[in-house]
C-alpha positions in Angstrom: 124.4 4.8 -212.7 122.4 7.4 -214.6 125.4 9.6 -214.9 127.5 6.8 -216.4 124.8 6.0 -218.9 124.6 9.7 -219.9 128.3 9.9 -220.3 128.3 6.9 -222.6 125.5 8.3 -224.7 127.3 11.7 -224.9 130.5 10.1 -226.1 129.2 7.5 -228.5 125.6 8.2 -229.6 124.4 11.8 -229.2 125.4 14.7 -231.4 127.5 17.5 -229.9 125.0 19.8 -228.2 122.7 17.1 -226.9 125.5 15.1 -225.2 126.3 18.1 -222.9 122.5 18.4 -222.1 122.3 14.7 -221.3 125.3 14.8 -219.0 124.0 18.0 -217.2 120.6 16.5 -216.7 122.0 13.2 -215.4 124.2 15.1 -213.0 121.2 17.1 -211.6 119.2 13.9 -211.1 122.2 12.2 -209.3 122.7 15.2 -207.0 119.0 15.4 -206.2 118.8 11.7 -205.5 121.8 11.8 -203.2 120.4 14.8 -201.3 117.0 12.9 -200.9 118.6 9.8 -199.5 120.8 11.8 -197.1 117.7 13.8 -195.9 115.8 10.5 -195.5 118.5 8.8 -193.4 119.0 11.8 -191.1 115.3 12.2 -190.1 115.2 8.9 -188.2 116.0 8.7 -184.5 118.6 6.5 -183.0 117.6 2.9 -183.3 120.5 1.1 -181.6 122.7 1.6 -178.6 122.2 2.5 -174.9 120.5 5.7 -175.9 117.4 3.8 -176.9 116.8 2.6 -173.3 115.9 6.0 -171.9 112.2 6.2 -171.7 111.7 2.5 -172.3 109.2 0.6 -170.2 110.0 -2.6 -168.3 108.8 -4.9 -165.6 110.4 -5.6 -162.2 111.6 -9.2 -161.7 112.7 -8.5 -158.2 114.1 -5.5 -156.2 117.3 -5.4 -158.1 116.4 -6.6 -161.6 114.0 -5.4 -164.3 113.2 -6.9 -167.7 113.4 -4.3 -170.5 112.8 -5.4 -174.1 113.4 -9.0 -173.1 116.7 -8.4 -171.3 117.4 -8.4 -167.6 119.1 -5.3 -166.2 120.4 -4.3 -162.8 118.6 -1.2 -161.5 119.0 1.6 -159.1 115.8 3.2 -157.8 114.6 5.2 -154.8 111.7 2.9 -153.9 111.6 -0.8 -153.5 110.1 -2.6 -156.5 107.7 -5.5 -156.2 107.9 -8.3 -158.8 105.7 -7.6 -161.8 105.6 -3.8 -161.2 105.8 -1.6 -164.2 108.8 0.7 -164.4 110.2 3.3 -166.8 113.9 3.9 -167.5 114.9 7.5 -166.6 118.7 7.1 -166.8 121.7 4.9 -167.2 125.0 4.6 -165.4 127.2 2.1 -167.2 125.3 -1.2 -167.1 123.0 -0.1 -164.3 119.6 1.4 -165.3 118.0 4.1 -163.2 114.2 3.5 -163.1 111.1 4.8 -161.5 107.7 3.3 -161.0 105.4 4.0 -163.9 102.3 5.8 -162.9 99.0 5.1 -164.5 97.1 8.3 -165.4 93.4 8.2 -165.4 92.0 6.9 -168.7 95.4 6.0 -170.1 96.0 2.3 -170.4 99.4 0.9 -169.4 101.3 -0.9 -172.2 
């Protein structure tokens, strides 16, 4: 937007040497702004998709289902799970989550 305004000023309002300066300054600002927004968008981690499930915490509903972020998922685990037991997602195979029991370290509350 700034570049378009600078071009209009350069063509219709500003005298010859200042029009070139206005366009060059507007181009530098536009390039810097574009670079900033690209940098800002790339520094965030993945927010959607199956990749976000890895590391998520959940609660066992029964031996074959867990609730993760409000959704029920089929699970594969080495140990039997009791209802209400806290689990952590360690992998995914299609629509089946691989989970393990969440261990409570001393002094660290479970959330």
